[in-house]
C-alpha positions in Angstrom: -15.4 185.9 -30.5 -14.3 188.5 -27.8 -18.0 189.8 -27.6 -19.3 186.1 -27.2 -16.3 185.8 -24.8 -17.0 188.7 -23.1 -21.2 187.8 -22.7 -20.4 184.1 -21.9 -18.3 185.3 -19.0 -20.6 188.0 -17.7 -23.7 185.4 -18.1 -21.2 183.1 -16.3 -20.3 185.1 -13.3 -24.0 186.6 -12.7 -25.2 183.0 -12.8 -22.7 182.0 -10.1 -23.7 185.0 -8.1 -27.3 184.5 -8.7 -26.6 180.8 -7.2 -24.2 181.9 -4.4 -27.3 184.3 -3.0 -30.1 181.6 -3.9 -28.0 178.9 -2.0 -26.9 181.0 1.5 -31.3 182.2 1.3 -32.1 178.7 1.5 -29.1 177.3 3.9 -30.3 179.8 6.2 -34.1 179.1 5.8 -33.0 175.5 6.6 -30.8 176.9 9.7 -34.0 179.0 10.8 -36.4 175.8 10.6 -33.8 173.6 12.4 -33.5 177.0 15.2 -37.4 176.9 15.4 -37.6 172.7 15.9 -34.9 173.1 18.9 -36.7 176.1 20.2 -40.0 173.9 20.2 -38.4 170.8 21.9 -36.7 172.7 24.1 -40.0 174.2 25.1 -41.6 170.8 25.3 -39.1 169.3 27.2 -39.4 172.3 29.8 -43.4 172.0 29.5 -42.8 168.7 30.9 -39.8 168.2 33.1 -40.7 171.4 34.9 -43.4 169.9 37.4 -41.0 166.9 37.3 -37.9 168.8 39.1 -40.2 171.0 41.3 -42.0 167.3 42.7 -38.2 166.9 43.0 -37.6 169.6 45.1 -40.8 169.3 47.0 -39.8 165.5 47.8 -36.4 166.5 49.0 -37.6 169.3 50.8 -40.0 166.9 52.6 -36.7 164.5 52.9 -35.5 167.1 55.1 -38.4 167.9 57.2 -38.5 163.9 58.2 -35.2 163.8 59.1 -34.8 166.8 61.0 -34.3 166.7 65.0 -37.9 167.2 66.0 -39.7 165.1 63.0 -37.0 162.1 63.3 -37.4 162.0 67.2 -41.3 162.2 67.5 -41.6 159.6 64.6 -38.7 157.0 65.5 -39.3 157.2 69.9 -41.7 154.6 71.0 -41.8 153.7 74.7 -40.2 151.0 76.3 -37.2 151.5 73.9 -33.7 151.4 75.1 -31.0 154.1 74.1 -29.3 152.0 71.2 -32.9 150.7 69.5 -33.4 154.4 69.6 -30.1 155.2 67.9 -30.4 152.3 65.4 -33.9 152.9 64.4 -33.2 156.8 63.9 -30.3 156.3 61.7 -32.0 153.2 60.1 -34.9 155.9 59.5 -32.3 158.2 58.1 -31.2 155.6 55.8 -34.3 154.5 54.2 -35.7 158.1 53.7 -32.2 158.7 51.8 -32.5 155.4 49.7 -36.5 155.9 48.4 -35.7 159.6 47.4 -31.9 159.0 45.9 -33.5 159.1 42.4 -34.4 162.9 42.6 -30.8 164.2 42.3 -31.2 163.9 38.9 -33.9 166.9 38.8 -31.3 169.1 40.9 -28.0 170.7 40.6 -24.9 169.1 41.6 -24.2 171.7 44.3 -28.2 171.5 45.8 -28.0 167.4 46.0 -24.4 167.6 47.6 -25.8 170.0 50.0 -28.3 167.6 50.8 -26.3 164.4 51.0 -23.9 166.5 53.5 -27.7 167.4 56.0 -28.2 163.3 55.7 -24.3 162.7 56.6 -24.2 165.3 59.4 -27.7 164.2 60.7 -26.6 160.9 60.8 -23.2 161.6 62.9 -25.2 163.7 65.2 -27.2 160.8 65.7 -24.7 158.7 66.3 -22.5 161.3 68.4 -25.1 162.0 71.0 -25.4 158.1 71.4 -22.0 157.4 71.7 -21.4 160.5 74.6 -24.2 158.6 76.6 -23.5 155.0 78.3 -25.9 152.3 76.9 -28.5 151.8 80.2 -29.0 155.3 79.9 -32.6 157.3 79.6 -33.6 157.3 75.6 -34.7 161.0 76.6 -31.4 162.1 77.0 -30.4 160.8 73.6 -33.2 162.9 72.2 -32.0 166.1 74.1 -28.8 165.4 73.1 -29.3 165.6 69.4 -31.6 168.4 70.0 -29.0 170.2 71.5 -26.1 169.6 68.8 -29.3 170.9 66.4 -29.7 173.9 68.3 -26.0 175.1 67.7 -26.2 174.1 63.9 -28.9 172.8 62.2 -28.0 170.9 58.7 -31.6 170.2 57.4 -32.2 174.1 57.9 -29.1 175.0 55.6 -30.2 172.9 53.1 -33.3 173.8 53.0 -31.9 177.3 52.6 -30.0 176.1 50.0 -32.8 174.2 48.0 -35.0 177.9 48.5 -32.1 180.0 46.5 -32.0 177.3 44.1 -35.9 177.5 43.7 -35.9 181.2 43.6 -33.3 181.6 41.1 -34.8 179.1 38.1 -38.9 179.9 38.8 -38.8 183.0 40.9 
């Protein structure tokens, strides 16, 4: 009886050990399969999202170029404008460009989006402060000169573009 019990106990222990080894093997296989599936999904996501992200960077670079002082003044100024009209057209242009590109924030880092938003706010402030310092009857070319002078000291668009170039190089360089 003791021999039968010893044989049954050793068979049970051996069976349990084999069961645990097989279970561990299949659990590891399943984990490996799930990991491969996740990696494939990640690769597919990157394949689809990367071009969209690059387009977002391109659009925001274009936004920053369009609201830069040189481009903004040249695009907005029309012969016969008075100072207040030019100021209004420039601030509206900045706001319209911003609203047109708001959706790009989902593809950029929070830090870069903050820098771009700050550049937009600084450009609006730069236009408004240059206009406030001049009489309403002054020539609009003086407004442009004031904007250019302020931007020469500190260009918010260039600072944001530099941050963008740095982020692109870190991600894709």
